[in-house]
mmCIF entry with sequence, helices, sheets and N, C-alpha, C, O atoms, coordinates in Angstrom:
data_MODEL
# 
_entry.id   MODEL 
# 
_entity.id                         1 
_entity.type                       polymer 
_entity.pdbx_number_of_molecules   1 
# 
_entity_poly.entity_id                      1 
_entity_poly.type                           'polypeptide(L)' 
_entity_poly.nstd_linkage                   no 
_entity_poly.nstd_monomer                   no 
_entity_poly.pdbx_seq_one_letter_code       MAVDPVCKMDVDEASAKYTAEYQGRTYYFCAPGCKKLFERDPEAYLKEP 
_entity_poly.pdbx_seq_one_letter_code_can   MAVDPVCKMDVDEASAKYTAEYQGRTYYFCAPGCKKLFERDPEAYLKEP 
_entity_poly.pdbx_strand_id                 A 
# 
loop_
_entity_poly_seq.entity_id 
_entity_poly_seq.num 
_entity_poly_seq.mon_id 
_entity_poly_seq.hetero 
1 1  MET n 
1 2  ALA n 
1 3  VAL n 
1 4  ASP n 
1 5  PRO n 
1 6  VAL n 
1 7  CYS n 
1 8  LYS n 
1 9  MET n 
1 10 ASP n 
1 11 VAL n 
1 12 ASP n 
1 13 GLU n 
1 14 ALA n 
1 15 SER n 
1 16 ALA n 
1 17 LYS n 
1 18 TYR n 
1 19 THR n 
1 20 ALA n 
1 21 GLU n 
1 22 TYR n 
1 23 GLN n 
1 24 GLY n 
1 25 ARG n 
1 26 THR n 
1 27 TYR n 
1 28 TYR n 
1 29 PHE n 
1 30 CYS n 
1 31 ALA n 
1 32 PRO n 
1 33 GLY n 
1 34 CYS n 
1 35 LYS n 
1 36 LYS n 
1 37 LEU n 
1 38 PHE n 
1 39 GLU n 
1 40 ARG n 
1 41 ASP n 
1 42 PRO n 
1 43 GLU n 
1 44 ALA n 
1 45 TYR n 
1 46 LEU n 
1 47 LYS n 
1 48 GLU n 
1 49 PRO n 
# 
_struct_asym.id          A 
_struct_asym.entity_id   1 
# 
loop_
_struct_conf.conf_type_id 
_struct_conf.id 
_struct_conf.pdbx_PDB_helix_id 
_struct_conf.beg_label_comp_id 
_struct_conf.beg_label_asym_id 
_struct_conf.beg_label_seq_id 
_struct_conf.pdbx_beg_PDB_ins_code 
_struct_conf.end_label_comp_id 
_struct_conf.end_label_asym_id 
_struct_conf.end_label_seq_id 
_struct_conf.pdbx_end_PDB_ins_code 
_struct_conf.beg_auth_comp_id 
_struct_conf.beg_auth_asym_id 
_struct_conf.beg_auth_seq_id 
_struct_conf.end_auth_comp_id 
_struct_conf.end_auth_asym_id 
_struct_conf.end_auth_seq_id 
_struct_conf.pdbx_PDB_helix_class 
_struct_conf.details 
_struct_conf.pdbx_PDB_helix_length 
HELX_P HELX_P1 AA1 PRO A 32 ? ARG A 40 ? PRO A 32 ARG A 40 1 ? 9 
HELX_P HELX_P2 AA2 PRO A 42 ? LEU A 46 ? PRO A 42 LEU A 46 1 ? 5 
# 
_struct_conf_type.id          HELX_P 
_struct_conf_type.criteria    ? 
_struct_conf_type.reference   ? 
# 
loop_
_struct_sheet.id 
_struct_sheet.type 
_struct_sheet.number_strands 
_struct_sheet.details 
AA1 ? 2 ? 
AA2 ? 2 ? 
# 
loop_
_struct_sheet_order.sheet_id 
_struct_sheet_order.range_id_1 
_struct_sheet_order.range_id_2 
_struct_sheet_order.offset 
_struct_sheet_order.sense 
AA1 1 2 ? anti-parallel 
AA2 1 2 ? anti-parallel 
# 
loop_
_struct_sheet_range.sheet_id 
_struct_sheet_range.id 
_struct_sheet_range.beg_label_comp_id 
_struct_sheet_range.beg_label_asym_id 
_struct_sheet_range.beg_label_seq_id 
_struct_sheet_range.pdbx_beg_PDB_ins_code 
_struct_sheet_range.end_label_comp_id 
_struct_sheet_range.end_label_asym_id 
_struct_sheet_range.end_label_seq_id 
_struct_sheet_range.pdbx_end_PDB_ins_code 
_struct_sheet_range.beg_auth_comp_id 
_struct_sheet_range.beg_auth_asym_id 
_struct_sheet_range.beg_auth_seq_id 
_struct_sheet_range.end_auth_comp_id 
_struct_sheet_range.end_auth_asym_id 
_struct_sheet_range.end_auth_seq_id 
AA1 1 ALA A 2  ? VAL A 3  ? ALA A 2  VAL A 3  
AA1 2 ASP A 10 ? VAL A 11 ? ASP A 10 VAL A 11 
AA2 1 TYR A 18 ? TYR A 22 ? TYR A 18 TYR A 22 
AA2 2 ARG A 25 ? PHE A 29 ? ARG A 25 PHE A 29 
# 
loop_
_atom_site.group_PDB 
_atom_site.id 
_atom_site.type_symbol 
_atom_site.label_atom_id 
_atom_site.label_alt_id 
_atom_site.label_comp_id 
_atom_site.label_asym_id 
_atom_site.label_entity_id 
_atom_site.label_seq_id 
_atom_site.pdbx_PDB_ins_code 
_atom_site.Cartn_x 
_atom_site.Cartn_y 
_atom_site.Cartn_z 
_atom_site.occupancy 
_atom_site.B_iso_or_equiv 
_atom_site.pdbx_formal_charge 
_atom_site.auth_seq_id 
_atom_site.auth_comp_id 
_atom_site.auth_asym_id 
_atom_site.auth_atom_id 
_atom_site.pdbx_PDB_model_num 
ATOM 1   N N  . MET A 1 1  ? -56.625 -82.576 113.926 1.00 0.00 ? 1  MET A N  1 
ATOM 2   C CA . MET A 1 1  ? -57.557 -81.487 113.764 1.00 0.00 ? 1  MET A CA 1 
ATOM 3   C C  . MET A 1 1  ? -58.857 -81.990 113.145 1.00 0.00 ? 1  MET A C  1 
ATOM 4   O O  . MET A 1 1  ? -58.869 -82.841 112.255 1.00 0.00 ? 1  MET A O  1 
ATOM 5   N N  . ALA A 1 2  ? -59.927 -81.438 113.644 1.00 0.00 ? 2  ALA A N  1 
ATOM 6   C CA . ALA A 1 2  ? -61.241 -81.704 113.072 1.00 0.00 ? 2  ALA A CA 1 
ATOM 7   C C  . ALA A 1 2  ? -61.636 -80.482 112.241 1.00 0.00 ? 2  ALA A C  1 
ATOM 8   O O  . ALA A 1 2  ? -61.034 -79.415 112.358 1.00 0.00 ? 2  ALA A O  1 
ATOM 9   N N  . VAL A 1 3  ? -62.640 -80.656 111.416 1.00 0.00 ? 3  VAL A N  1 
ATOM 10  C CA . VAL A 1 3  ? -63.143 -79.550 110.602 1.00 0.00 ? 3  VAL A CA 1 
ATOM 11  C C  . VAL A 1 3  ? -64.566 -79.225 111.052 1.00 0.00 ? 3  VAL A C  1 
ATOM 12  O O  . VAL A 1 3  ? -65.435 -80.096 111.090 1.00 0.00 ? 3  VAL A O  1 
ATOM 13  N N  . ASP A 1 4  ? -64.782 -77.978 111.387 1.00 0.00 ? 4  ASP A N  1 
ATOM 14  C CA . ASP A 1 4  ? -66.134 -77.509 111.736 1.00 0.00 ? 4  ASP A CA 1 
ATOM 15  C C  . ASP A 1 4  ? -67.024 -77.750 110.521 1.00 0.00 ? 4  ASP A C  1 
ATOM 16  O O  . ASP A 1 4  ? -66.752 -77.203 109.453 1.00 0.00 ? 4  ASP A O  1 
ATOM 17  N N  . PRO A 1 5  ? -68.089 -78.562 110.656 1.00 0.00 ? 5  PRO A N  1 
ATOM 18  C CA . PRO A 1 5  ? -68.917 -78.876 109.488 1.00 0.00 ? 5  PRO A CA 1 
ATOM 19  C C  . PRO A 1 5  ? -69.717 -77.684 108.959 1.00 0.00 ? 5  PRO A C  1 
ATOM 20  O O  . PRO A 1 5  ? -70.241 -77.738 107.847 1.00 0.00 ? 5  PRO A O  1 
ATOM 21  N N  . VAL A 1 6  ? -69.813 -76.626 109.734 1.00 0.00 ? 6  VAL A N  1 
ATOM 22  C CA . VAL A 1 6  ? -70.600 -75.461 109.308 1.00 0.00 ? 6  VAL A CA 1 
ATOM 23  C C  . VAL A 1 6  ? -69.741 -74.490 108.514 1.00 0.00 ? 6  VAL A C  1 
ATOM 24  O O  . VAL A 1 6  ? -70.078 -74.154 107.378 1.00 0.00 ? 6  VAL A O  1 
ATOM 25  N N  . CYS A 1 7  ? -68.627 -74.030 109.098 1.00 0.00 ? 7  CYS A N  1 
ATOM 26  C CA . CYS A 1 7  ? -67.812 -73.005 108.434 1.00 0.00 ? 7  CYS A CA 1 
ATOM 27  C C  . CYS A 1 7  ? -66.535 -73.557 107.818 1.00 0.00 ? 7  CYS A C  1 
ATOM 28  O O  . CYS A 1 7  ? -65.799 -72.828 107.152 1.00 0.00 ? 7  CYS A O  1 
ATOM 29  N N  . LYS A 1 8  ? -66.264 -74.865 108.041 1.00 0.00 ? 8  LYS A N  1 
ATOM 30  C CA . LYS A 1 8  ? -65.094 -75.573 107.485 1.00 0.00 ? 8  LYS A CA 1 
ATOM 31  C C  . LYS A 1 8  ? -63.765 -75.112 108.096 1.00 0.00 ? 8  LYS A C  1 
ATOM 32  O O  . LYS A 1 8  ? -62.708 -75.363 107.517 1.00 0.00 ? 8  LYS A O  1 
ATOM 33  N N  . MET A 1 9  ? -63.799 -74.458 109.228 1.00 0.00 ? 9  MET A N  1 
ATOM 34  C CA . MET A 1 9  ? -62.586 -74.025 109.922 1.00 0.00 ? 9  MET A CA 1 
ATOM 35  C C  . MET A 1 9  ? -61.978 -75.214 110.666 1.00 0.00 ? 9  MET A C  1 
ATOM 36  O O  . MET A 1 9  ? -62.707 -76.077 111.154 1.00 0.00 ? 9  MET A O  1 
ATOM 37  N N  . ASP A 1 10 ? -60.646 -75.263 110.754 1.00 0.00 ? 10 ASP A N  1 
ATOM 38  C CA . ASP A 1 10 ? -59.976 -76.307 111.523 1.00 0.00 ? 10 ASP A CA 1 
ATOM 39  C C  . ASP A 1 10 ? -60.213 -76.065 113.010 1.00 0.00 ? 10 ASP A C  1 
ATOM 40  O O  . ASP A 1 10 ? -60.137 -74.934 113.488 1.00 0.00 ? 10 ASP A O  1 
ATOM 41  N N  . VAL A 1 11 ? -60.505 -77.158 113.739 1.00 0.00 ? 11 VAL A N  1 
ATOM 42  C CA . VAL A 1 11 ? -60.760 -77.075 115.176 1.00 0.00 ? 11 VAL A CA 1 
ATOM 43  C C  . VAL A 1 11 ? -59.938 -78.157 115.870 1.00 0.00 ? 11 VAL A C  1 
ATOM 44  O O  . VAL A 1 11 ? -59.971 -79.322 115.475 1.00 0.00 ? 11 VAL A O  1 
ATOM 45  N N  . ASP A 1 12 ? -59.201 -77.764 116.907 1.00 0.00 ? 12 ASP A N  1 
ATOM 46  C CA . ASP A 1 12 ? -58.404 -78.713 117.681 1.00 0.00 ? 12 ASP A CA 1 
ATOM 47  C C  . ASP A 1 12 ? -59.342 -79.474 118.626 1.00 0.00 ? 12 ASP A C  1 
ATOM 48  O O  . ASP A 1 12 ? -59.963 -78.881 119.508 1.00 0.00 ? 12 ASP A O  1 
ATOM 49  N N  . GLU A 1 13 ? -59.434 -80.786 118.432 1.00 0.00 ? 13 GLU A N  1 
ATOM 50  C CA . GLU A 1 13 ? -60.362 -81.581 119.259 1.00 0.00 ? 13 GLU A CA 1 
ATOM 51  C C  . GLU A 1 13 ? -60.021 -81.499 120.744 1.00 0.00 ? 13 GLU A C  1 
ATOM 52  O O  . GLU A 1 13 ? -60.915 -81.537 121.589 1.00 0.00 ? 13 GLU A O  1 
ATOM 53  N N  . ALA A 1 14 ? -58.741 -81.386 121.065 1.00 0.00 ? 14 ALA A N  1 
ATOM 54  C CA . ALA A 1 14 ? -58.308 -81.376 122.467 1.00 0.00 ? 14 ALA A CA 1 
ATOM 55  C C  . ALA A 1 14 ? -58.748 -80.124 123.213 1.00 0.00 ? 14 ALA A C  1 
ATOM 56  O O  . ALA A 1 14 ? -58.943 -80.172 124.428 1.00 0.00 ? 14 ALA A O  1 
ATOM 57  N N  . SER A 1 15 ? -58.905 -79.017 122.521 1.00 0.00 ? 15 SER A N  1 
ATOM 58  C CA . SER A 1 15 ? -59.260 -77.772 123.204 1.00 0.00 ? 15 SER A CA 1 
ATOM 59  C C  . SER A 1 15 ? -60.610 -77.211 122.747 1.00 0.00 ? 15 SER A C  1 
ATOM 60  O O  . SER A 1 15 ? -60.972 -76.100 123.134 1.00 0.00 ? 15 SER A O  1 
ATOM 61  N N  . ALA A 1 16 ? -61.343 -77.943 121.948 1.00 0.00 ? 16 ALA A N  1 
ATOM 62  C CA . ALA A 1 16 ? -62.627 -77.450 121.443 1.00 0.00 ? 16 ALA A CA 1 
ATOM 63  C C  . ALA A 1 16 ? -63.626 -77.255 122.575 1.00 0.00 ? 16 ALA A C  1 
ATOM 64  O O  . ALA A 1 16 ? -63.829 -78.153 123.392 1.00 0.00 ? 16 ALA A O  1 
ATOM 65  N N  . LYS A 1 17 ? -64.248 -76.084 122.623 1.00 0.00 ? 17 LYS A N  1 
ATOM 66  C CA . LYS A 1 17 ? -65.256 -75.784 123.644 1.00 0.00 ? 17 LYS A CA 1 
ATOM 67  C C  . LYS A 1 17 ? -66.639 -76.253 123.225 1.00 0.00 ? 17 LYS A C  1 
ATOM 68  O O  . LYS A 1 17 ? -67.490 -76.537 124.069 1.00 0.00 ? 17 LYS A O  1 
ATOM 69  N N  . TYR A 1 18 ? -66.859 -76.332 121.916 1.00 0.00 ? 18 TYR A N  1 
ATOM 70  C CA . TYR A 1 18 ? -68.208 -76.607 121.420 1.00 0.00 ? 18 TYR A CA 1 
ATOM 71  C C  . TYR A 1 18 ? -68.219 -77.912 120.638 1.00 0.00 ? 18 TYR A C  1 
ATOM 72  O O  . TYR A 1 18 ? -67.545 -78.050 119.617 1.00 0.00 ? 18 TYR A O  1 
ATOM 73  N N  . THR A 1 19 ? -68.986 -78.850 121.129 1.00 0.00 ? 19 THR A N  1 
ATOM 74  C CA . THR A 1 19 ? -69.106 -80.144 120.458 1.00 0.00 ? 19 THR A CA 1 
ATOM 75  C C  . THR A 1 19 ? -70.571 -80.547 120.415 1.00 0.00 ? 19 THR A C  1 
ATOM 76  O O  . THR A 1 19 ? -71.396 -80.036 121.173 1.00 0.00 ? 19 THR A O  1 
ATOM 77  N N  . ALA A 1 20 ? -70.875 -81.461 119.524 1.00 0.00 ? 20 ALA A N  1 
ATOM 78  C CA . ALA A 1 20 ? -72.220 -82.026 119.449 1.00 0.00 ? 20 ALA A CA 1 
ATOM 79  C C  . ALA A 1 20 ? -72.103 -83.470 118.993 1.00 0.00 ? 20 ALA A C  1 
ATOM 80  O O  . ALA A 1 20 ? -71.226 -83.818 118.203 1.00 0.00 ? 20 ALA A O  1 
ATOM 81  N N  . GLU A 1 21 ? -72.986 -84.293 119.495 1.00 0.00 ? 21 GLU A N  1 
ATOM 82  C CA . GLU A 1 21 ? -73.060 -85.692 119.090 1.00 0.00 ? 21 GLU A CA 1 
ATOM 83  C C  . GLU A 1 21 ? -74.201 -85.826 118.086 1.00 0.00 ? 21 GLU A C  1 
ATOM 84  O O  . GLU A 1 21 ? -75.293 -85.292 118.278 1.00 0.00 ? 21 GLU A O  1 
ATOM 85  N N  . TYR A 1 22 ? -73.915 -86.552 117.015 1.00 0.00 ? 22 TYR A N  1 
ATOM 86  C CA . TYR A 1 22 ? -74.969 -86.820 116.032 1.00 0.00 ? 22 TYR A CA 1 
ATOM 87  C C  . TYR A 1 22 ? -74.712 -88.174 115.415 1.00 0.00 ? 22 TYR A C  1 
ATOM 88  O O  . TYR A 1 22 ? -73.641 -88.407 114.854 1.00 0.00 ? 22 TYR A O  1 
ATOM 89  N N  . GLN A 1 23 ? -75.661 -89.056 115.507 1.00 0.00 ? 23 GLN A N  1 
ATOM 90  C CA . GLN A 1 23 ? -75.582 -90.411 114.976 1.00 0.00 ? 23 GLN A CA 1 
ATOM 91  C C  . GLN A 1 23 ? -74.302 -91.111 115.421 1.00 0.00 ? 23 GLN A C  1 
ATOM 92  O O  . GLN A 1 23 ? -73.626 -91.757 114.620 1.00 0.00 ? 23 GLN A O  1 
ATOM 93  N N  . GLY A 1 24 ? -73.978 -90.977 116.700 1.00 0.00 ? 24 GLY A N  1 
ATOM 94  C CA . GLY A 1 24 ? -72.847 -91.683 117.285 1.00 0.00 ? 24 GLY A CA 1 
ATOM 95  C C  . GLY A 1 24 ? -71.486 -91.086 117.000 1.00 0.00 ? 24 GLY A C  1 
ATOM 96  O O  . GLY A 1 24 ? -70.467 -91.692 117.331 1.00 0.00 ? 24 GLY A O  1 
ATOM 97  N N  . ARG A 1 25 ? -71.448 -89.924 116.400 1.00 0.00 ? 25 ARG A N  1 
ATOM 98  C CA . ARG A 1 25 ? -70.181 -89.283 116.069 1.00 0.00 ? 25 ARG A CA 1 
ATOM 99  C C  . ARG A 1 25 ? -70.120 -87.906 116.733 1.00 0.00 ? 25 ARG A C  1 
ATOM 100 O O  . ARG A 1 25 ? -71.135 -87.222 116.867 1.00 0.00 ? 25 ARG A O  1 
ATOM 101 N N  . THR A 1 26 ? -68.909 -87.512 117.147 1.00 0.00 ? 26 THR A N  1 
ATOM 102 C CA . THR A 1 26 ? -68.720 -86.202 117.758 1.00 0.00 ? 26 THR A CA 1 
ATOM 103 C C  . THR A 1 26 ? -68.259 -85.214 116.694 1.00 0.00 ? 26 THR A C  1 
ATOM 104 O O  . THR A 1 26 ? -67.352 -85.503 115.913 1.00 0.00 ? 26 THR A O  1 
ATOM 105 N N  . TYR A 1 27 ? -68.894 -84.047 116.674 1.00 0.00 ? 27 TYR A N  1 
ATOM 106 C CA . TYR A 1 27 ? -68.519 -82.959 115.761 1.00 0.00 ? 27 TYR A CA 1 
ATOM 107 C C  . TYR A 1 27 ? -68.010 -81.788 116.591 1.00 0.00 ? 27 TYR A C  1 
ATOM 108 O O  . TYR A 1 27 ? -68.496 -81.536 117.694 1.00 0.00 ? 27 TYR A O  1 
ATOM 109 N N  . TYR A 1 28 ? -67.031 -81.081 116.052 1.00 0.00 ? 28 TYR A N  1 
ATOM 110 C CA . TYR A 1 28 ? -66.371 -79.987 116.768 1.00 0.00 ? 28 TYR A CA 1 
ATOM 111 C C  . TYR A 1 28 ? -66.639 -78.679 116.036 1.00 0.00 ? 28 TYR A C  1 
ATOM 112 O O  . TYR A 1 28 ? -66.674 -78.624 114.807 1.00 0.00 ? 28 TYR A O  1 
ATOM 113 N N  . PHE A 1 29 ? -66.829 -77.612 116.843 1.00 0.00 ? 29 PHE A N  1 
ATOM 114 C CA . PHE A 1 29 ? -67.194 -76.314 116.280 1.00 0.00 ? 29 PHE A CA 1 
ATOM 115 C C  . PHE A 1 29 ? -66.271 -75.225 116.804 1.00 0.00 ? 29 PHE A C  1 
ATOM 116 O O  . PHE A 1 29 ? -65.745 -75.307 117.914 1.00 0.00 ? 29 PHE A O  1 
ATOM 117 N N  . CYS A 1 30 ? -66.089 -74.199 115.971 1.00 0.00 ? 30 CYS A N  1 
ATOM 118 C CA . CYS A 1 30 ? -65.213 -73.090 116.357 1.00 0.00 ? 30 CYS A CA 1 
ATOM 119 C C  . CYS A 1 30 ? -65.932 -72.080 117.241 1.00 0.00 ? 30 CYS A C  1 
ATOM 120 O O  . CYS A 1 30 ? -65.289 -71.331 117.976 1.00 0.00 ? 30 CYS A O  1 
ATOM 121 N N  . ALA A 1 31 ? -67.256 -72.053 117.176 1.00 0.00 ? 31 ALA A N  1 
ATOM 122 C CA . ALA A 1 31 ? -68.021 -71.040 117.900 1.00 0.00 ? 31 ALA A CA 1 
ATOM 123 C C  . ALA A 1 31 ? -69.418 -71.575 118.223 1.00 0.00 ? 31 ALA A C  1 
ATOM 124 O O  . ALA A 1 31 ? -69.897 -72.507 117.577 1.00 0.00 ? 31 ALA A O  1 
ATOM 125 N N  . PRO A 1 32 ? -70.065 -70.979 119.227 1.00 0.00 ? 32 PRO A N  1 
ATOM 126 C CA . PRO A 1 32 ? -71.407 -71.448 119.592 1.00 0.00 ? 32 PRO A CA 1 
ATOM 127 C C  . PRO A 1 32 ? -72.422 -71.274 118.471 1.00 0.00 ? 32 PRO A C  1 
ATOM 128 O O  . PRO A 1 32 ? -73.373 -72.049 118.372 1.00 0.00 ? 32 PRO A O  1 
ATOM 129 N N  . GLY A 1 33 ? -72.232 -70.268 117.627 1.00 0.00 ? 33 GLY A N  1 
ATOM 130 C CA . GLY A 1 33 ? -73.158 -70.050 116.509 1.00 0.00 ? 33 GLY A CA 1 
ATOM 131 C C  . GLY A 1 33 ? -73.126 -71.201 115.528 1.00 0.00 ? 33 GLY A C  1 
ATOM 132 O O  . GLY A 1 33 ? -74.170 -71.617 115.027 1.00 0.00 ? 33 GLY A O  1 
ATOM 133 N N  . CYS A 1 34 ? -71.937 -71.725 115.247 1.00 0.00 ? 34 CYS A N  1 
ATOM 134 C CA . CYS A 1 34 ? -71.820 -72.870 114.337 1.00 0.00 ? 34 CYS A CA 1 
ATOM 135 C C  . CYS A 1 34 ? -72.488 -74.099 114.944 1.00 0.00 ? 34 CYS A C  1 
ATOM 136 O O  . CYS A 1 34 ? -73.184 -74.836 114.246 1.00 0.00 ? 34 CYS A O  1 
ATOM 137 N N  . LYS A 1 35 ? -72.281 -74.321 116.227 1.00 0.00 ? 35 LYS A N  1 
ATOM 138 C CA . LYS A 1 35 ? -72.914 -75.457 116.902 1.00 0.00 ? 35 LYS A CA 1 
ATOM 139 C C  . LYS A 1 35 ? -74.435 -75.348 116.825 1.00 0.00 ? 35 LYS A C  1 
ATOM 140 O O  . LYS A 1 35 ? -75.120 -76.331 116.543 1.00 0.00 ? 35 LYS A O  1 
ATOM 141 N N  . LYS A 1 36 ? -74.951 -74.167 117.073 1.00 0.00 ? 36 LYS A N  1 
ATOM 142 C CA . LYS A 1 36 ? -76.398 -73.952 117.058 1.00 0.00 ? 36 LYS A CA 1 
ATOM 143 C C  . LYS A 1 36 ? -76.979 -74.226 115.665 1.00 0.00 ? 36 LYS A C  1 
ATOM 144 O O  . LYS A 1 36 ? -78.021 -74.870 115.540 1.00 0.00 ? 36 LYS A O  1 
ATOM 145 N N  . LEU A 1 37 ? -76.304 -73.735 114.626 1.00 0.00 ? 37 LEU A N  1 
ATOM 146 C CA . LEU A 1 37 ? -76.776 -73.976 113.264 1.00 0.00 ? 37 LEU A CA 1 
ATOM 147 C C  . LEU A 1 37 ? -76.758 -75.468 112.936 1.00 0.00 ? 37 LEU A C  1 
ATOM 148 O O  . LEU A 1 37 ? -77.690 -75.989 112.324 1.00 0.00 ? 37 LEU A O  1 
ATOM 149 N N  . PHE A 1 38 ? -75.689 -76.147 113.350 1.00 0.00 ? 38 PHE A N  1 
ATOM 150 C CA . PHE A 1 38 ? -75.575 -77.581 113.084 1.00 0.00 ? 38 PHE A CA 1 
ATOM 151 C C  . PHE A 1 38 ? -76.696 -78.349 113.780 1.00 0.00 ? 38 PHE A C  1 
ATOM 152 O O  . PHE A 1 38 ? -77.331 -79.213 113.175 1.00 0.00 ? 38 PHE A O  1 
ATOM 153 N N  . GLU A 1 39 ? -76.937 -78.035 115.044 1.00 0.00 ? 39 GLU A N  1 
ATOM 154 C CA . GLU A 1 39 ? -77.952 -78.762 115.806 1.00 0.00 ? 39 GLU A CA 1 
ATOM 155 C C  . GLU A 1 39 ? -79.361 -78.522 115.247 1.00 0.00 ? 39 GLU A C  1 
ATOM 156 O O  . GLU A 1 39 ? -80.242 -79.368 115.397 1.00 0.00 ? 39 GLU A O  1 
ATOM 157 N N  . ARG A 1 40 ? -79.565 -77.395 114.620 1.00 0.00 ? 40 ARG A N  1 
ATOM 158 C CA . ARG A 1 40 ? -80.865 -77.079 114.035 1.00 0.00 ? 40 ARG A CA 1 
ATOM 159 C C  . ARG A 1 40 ? -81.157 -77.973 112.829 1.00 0.00 ? 40 ARG A C  1 
ATOM 160 O O  . ARG A 1 40 ? -82.301 -78.381 112.626 1.00 0.00 ? 40 ARG A O  1 
ATOM 161 N N  . ASP A 1 41 ? -80.117 -78.285 112.018 1.00 0.00 ? 41 ASP A N  1 
ATOM 162 C CA . ASP A 1 41 ? -80.310 -79.102 110.816 1.00 0.00 ? 41 ASP A CA 1 
ATOM 163 C C  . ASP A 1 41 ? -78.994 -79.783 110.438 1.00 0.00 ? 41 ASP A C  1 
ATOM 164 O O  . ASP A 1 41 ? -78.340 -79.362 109.483 1.00 0.00 ? 41 ASP A O  1 
ATOM 165 N N  . PRO A 1 42 ? -78.596 -80.824 111.167 1.00 0.00 ? 42 PRO A N  1 
ATOM 166 C CA . PRO A 1 42 ? -77.292 -81.472 110.917 1.00 0.00 ? 42 PRO A CA 1 
ATOM 167 C C  . PRO A 1 42 ? -77.120 -81.975 109.497 1.00 0.00 ? 42 PRO A C  1 
ATOM 168 O O  . PRO A 1 42 ? -76.038 -81.841 108.924 1.00 0.00 ? 42 PRO A O  1 
ATOM 169 N N  . GLU A 1 43 ? -78.142 -82.540 108.929 1.00 0.00 ? 43 GLU A N  1 
ATOM 170 C CA . GLU A 1 43 ? -78.020 -83.115 107.584 1.00 0.00 ? 43 GLU A CA 1 
ATOM 171 C C  . GLU A 1 43 ? -77.639 -82.065 106.538 1.00 0.00 ? 43 GLU A C  1 
ATOM 172 O O  . GLU A 1 43 ? -76.978 -82.388 105.551 1.00 0.00 ? 43 GLU A O  1 
ATOM 173 N N  . ALA A 1 44 ? -78.044 -80.831 106.743 1.00 0.00 ? 44 ALA A N  1 
ATOM 174 C CA . ALA A 1 44 ? -77.709 -79.766 105.792 1.00 0.00 ? 44 ALA A CA 1 
ATOM 175 C C  . ALA A 1 44 ? -76.202 -79.539 105.715 1.00 0.00 ? 44 ALA A C  1 
ATOM 176 O O  . ALA A 1 44 ? -75.685 -79.120 104.679 1.00 0.00 ? 44 ALA A O  1 
ATOM 177 N N  . TYR A 1 45 ? -75.495 -79.817 106.819 1.00 0.00 ? 45 TYR A N  1 
ATOM 178 C CA . TYR A 1 45 ? -74.049 -79.571 106.861 1.00 0.00 ? 45 TYR A CA 1 
ATOM 179 C C  . TYR A 1 45 ? -73.222 -80.820 106.602 1.00 0.00 ? 45 TYR A C  1 
ATOM 180 O O  . TYR A 1 45 ? -72.005 -80.734 106.437 1.00 0.00 ? 45 TYR A O  1 
ATOM 181 N N  . LEU A 1 46 ? -73.861 -81.967 106.565 1.00 0.00 ? 46 LEU A N  1 
ATOM 182 C CA . LEU A 1 46 ? -73.133 -83.214 106.348 1.00 0.00 ? 46 LEU A CA 1 
ATOM 183 C C  . LEU A 1 46 ? -73.223 -83.700 104.912 1.00 0.00 ? 46 LEU A C  1 
ATOM 184 O O  . LEU A 1 46 ? -72.596 -84.698 104.558 1.00 0.00 ? 46 LEU A O  1 
ATOM 185 N N  . LYS A 1 47 ? -73.982 -83.019 104.092 1.00 0.00 ? 47 LYS A N  1 
ATOM 186 C CA . LYS A 1 47 ? -74.083 -83.390 102.682 1.00 0.00 ? 47 LYS A CA 1 
ATOM 187 C C  . LYS A 1 47 ? -72.773 -83.081 101.977 1.00 0.00 ? 47 LYS A C  1 
ATOM 188 O O  . LYS A 1 47 ? -72.109 -82.085 102.266 1.00 0.00 ? 47 LYS A O  1 
ATOM 189 N N  . GLU A 1 48 ? -72.421 -83.945 101.060 1.00 0.00 ? 48 GLU A N  1 
ATOM 190 C CA . GLU A 1 48 ? -71.229 -83.700 100.248 1.00 0.00 ? 48 GLU A CA 1 
ATOM 191 C C  . GLU A 1 48 ? -71.537 -82.574 99.257  1.00 0.00 ? 48 GLU A C  1 
ATOM 192 O O  . GLU A 1 48 ? -72.647 -82.508 98.728  1.00 0.00 ? 48 GLU A O  1 
ATOM 193 N N  . PRO A 1 49 ? -70.575 -81.692 99.002  1.00 0.00 ? 49 PRO A N  1 
ATOM 194 C CA . PRO A 1 49 ? -70.830 -80.591 98.055  1.00 0.00 ? 49 PRO A CA 1 
ATOM 195 C C  . PRO A 1 49 ? -71.023 -81.091 96.639  1.00 0.00 ? 49 PRO A C  1 
ATOM 196 O O  . PRO A 1 49 ? -71.246 -80.294 95.728  1.00 0.00 ? 49 PRO A O  1 
# 
């Protein structure tokens, strides 16, 4: 399982509909809204809390 970097929901990589590539890595999203937010500002969601 991957973790959606926006909402932190678990996402199954095998069935994920929404993905994005950033700096050579694939990220998985639970919904198109999360993907859109991530693509707008990826660094905001990749920062450690």
